[in-house]
N, C-alpha and C positions, 0 to 999 in steps of 0.2 A: 504494500500500500504506500502510495506517495505521501509526502508530508502534507497534512491537511489542517495545520494549526489555524489557518484563516482561509477558508474556501472562497474563491471568487464568485461573483454573481452568477446565478443559475445552477451552480454545481453543488450536489449533495454529498459527493464523495469523489475520490480519484483513485484509480487502479491502473498500474502500468500494463500496457498491452503486451502480451507475451505469446510467442508462437507455440509454447508448451501448454500454458494454462488455457489459452483461448484458441486452440487449433481449429475448433469447429464453429467458432463465432462467425456470425454473418450480420450484415447491415441491411435493415429494411428501410425502403423509402418512406418518408413521413409527409403527410399532407397537412399537418398542423404543428404548432409550436406552443404547447400548453405552458411551457416554462416562461413564455413571453407575456402571458396574460397579466395585466396589471403592472407591468414593468415600464415605468415612465422615462427613465434615463439610462441610456446604453453607452458604455465606453466606446470610443472610436479612435482611430489613428489619424495622423495628419495626412496620410496618403488618401484618406477618404473624404477630406473636406470638400473638394470640388463636386463630388457626387452627392454627399449628404446635404450640402447647403441648398440644393434644389428642392428638397422635400421636408427637411426638419431643421429646427433651430439648433445651432451649435453653441454650447456654453461650456464653462469650465467649473469643475467642482470646487468647493471651498477647502481651505486648509493649505498647509505647506506642500503637500504632495498632490496638488491639483492635477486633474486629467481632463481631456476633452470629452464631452458628452453630447450625444444626439438625443433630443427630447422627442419622445413619442407620445407625451402627454405633459400637462403642466402641473399636475397634482399627483401625489403618491397614490398608487393603486389605479391609475388611469392610463390606458394605452389606446389611443384612437385608431391605431393601425391594425389592431388584433382584436377579434371578437372573443366572446366568452368561451367559445369552443376551441380557441387557439389558432383559428384560421385567419389568414391575412384578409383584411377588408378591401384591399385593392391589389392589383397585380403590377402596377407601374411605378412603385416607389422602391428606393434603394434599401436593401437589407444590410445593415452593418456587418462587417466581417466577424465581429465578436459573437454575433448571433449565429452566423453560418459555421463558425468553428465548433460550437457545441454539438455533441458531448465530448469532444476531444480537446486536449491541450498539452503543451509541453510543460513538464514540471520536474523538479528535483525529487528523486526518490527519498533522499535524506537531506536535512538542512545543510549539511556540509558537503553535499555532492557537487562536483564541478560541472557535470554534464546534465543536460535535460533529456528526459525520456518521454516518449509518446504515451499519454495516459488517456483514460476515458472515465466518464461518470457511470458507474455500474447501475445506477437507478434509472438510466435512460431507457426508454422503450425502443430506441432505434438500433440498439446493438445487443446481441445475445446469442445463445446457443439455439438458434432457430432452424427449422427444417427448410424454410425458404429464405431468400435474400441473397445478397452478394457476399461471397466469401472474403474474409480478411487474410487467410493463409491457405496456401496449397503446397502440399508436400513439405511442410515445415518452413516455407518461404513466404514473405509478404507478397500479396497480389498487387496488381497495378493500382487497385483501389486504395490499398493501404499506403502505397508509395505516394499516391496523390494526396491522401490525408496528411501524411507526414510533410510533404512539400508545402501544403497550404499552411500548416501550423508553423513551419520554419519561416515562411514569408511573413506570417503574422507577427512572430517574435522580432523579426528584423524591422518591421514597420513600428512595432512597439518601442524599439530602441531609438528610432528616428523621432518618435513622438516625445520620448523622454528628453532627448537633446533639445527639441523645440521648446518644451516647457521650461527647461533650464535657462534657455535664452530669454524667454519671457520674464522670468524672475530676475535675471541679471539686469534687464532693461527696465524693470519695475513697470511693466505695461498692464498688469492685471489690476482690476479694481472690483469692489463689490458691485454686483449687478442689481438692477431694479427695473421692472417693466410694469407700467400701469395700463390697464385696459378698462375702458369705460363703455360697457354695453348699452345699447339703446334702451331707454326706459329704466335703467338701474339708478337708484338713489346715490350710490357711492361706487367708485371704481374698485376693481380687483387689483391688488398690488402683489406682484410676485418677486420674491427675494430668495436668498439662500443659494446663490450661484455667483460666479465671477465672469467678467467679460473684459474685453480689451478697452483700455482708456484711450478713446479716439483722439482726444486733445494731445495727450503725450505722444501718440503715434504720429500725428501731424507735425509735431514740433521736433521730431528726430532730425538730426543733421549729421553731416560728415561721415566718418567711418562707420558709425552704427547703421545709418540708412543704406550706405553702399553694401555693407555686409548682408543686410536683410534682403536687398534686391538681388544680389548674386546667388544667395542660398535658396531663393524661391520662397522665403518665409513671408514676404510682404503680401502676395496674393492670397495666401492662406489666412492671414489676419483679416483681410477684407471679405473673404468668403464667410468667415465667422460673423463679421459685422453685418453683412447683407442678409445673412440667414435669420437674424433676430426678428426681422419683420414677420417671419412665419409664426411667431408666437401667437399673434392674433388669429391666424388661420387655425392653429391648433385649438385655441380657446373657442373659436366658432364651432369647430367639430365637436368639442366637448359639450357645448351648449345643445347642439343638435341631438346628441346622444343622451342628454339629460344627466351629464356628468360634471356640471358646473358646481363648484363647492358653494355651500350656503354661506352668505355673508354674515359675519358676526360684528355687529356695530359696537364700538367704532373701530375695532381692530381689523386690519386688512387680511385677506387670504394670504397665506404664506406658501412659498415654493421652496422645498428642501430637497437636495439631491444627496 
């Protein structure tokens, strides 16, 4: 069993994939993602910003170890892209790689291990000792499917490293600030105020000069920051979808609705 001191979002356990223990395991195609029901904030990598910003707001979590998040809802327990049955409500939006990675991930089998091993969540209904499905091993060797799964997870880890470097640069430049979005629905007595996230300080970004600005331009960081800023307008679209679904939080006077990630 891999080290599970703090399991990441979605995962109920982690078990290293082994050609001995799991020689007969197969993968079944899934037409739903029940683990996504009610999940409103999904981690993303910087590689995904250009695609995510077309469909979902991009914000940053709070705290010193902030990460980028795609918002699939504005309130905890609300996901406007996934129905109660776990099926996607539309076919044209981008599904973050973090979602597509599940139930697999690369993890250290022990806290002091140097190498990462391909693991899976043993509680997932997508993988098991099934009679039907696509085999993970044949004659003790990984199938092409398993190689592809490993390749995807390796690419995800590399994108994660790039994202960490991106976040380090944001902190060094002191570009993050506490975010706040106010939405005033028609007919409402008071606006809904969403907080509990971070965003780029656009004034500081505009004031950047010299080496800092040149470095950001050459690294490709600048368009990523504007992708984030442009995406924030989608928060109102998500709010409208929540209202259509009857998932708008009840206002408590005079305290505003809160957004926590």
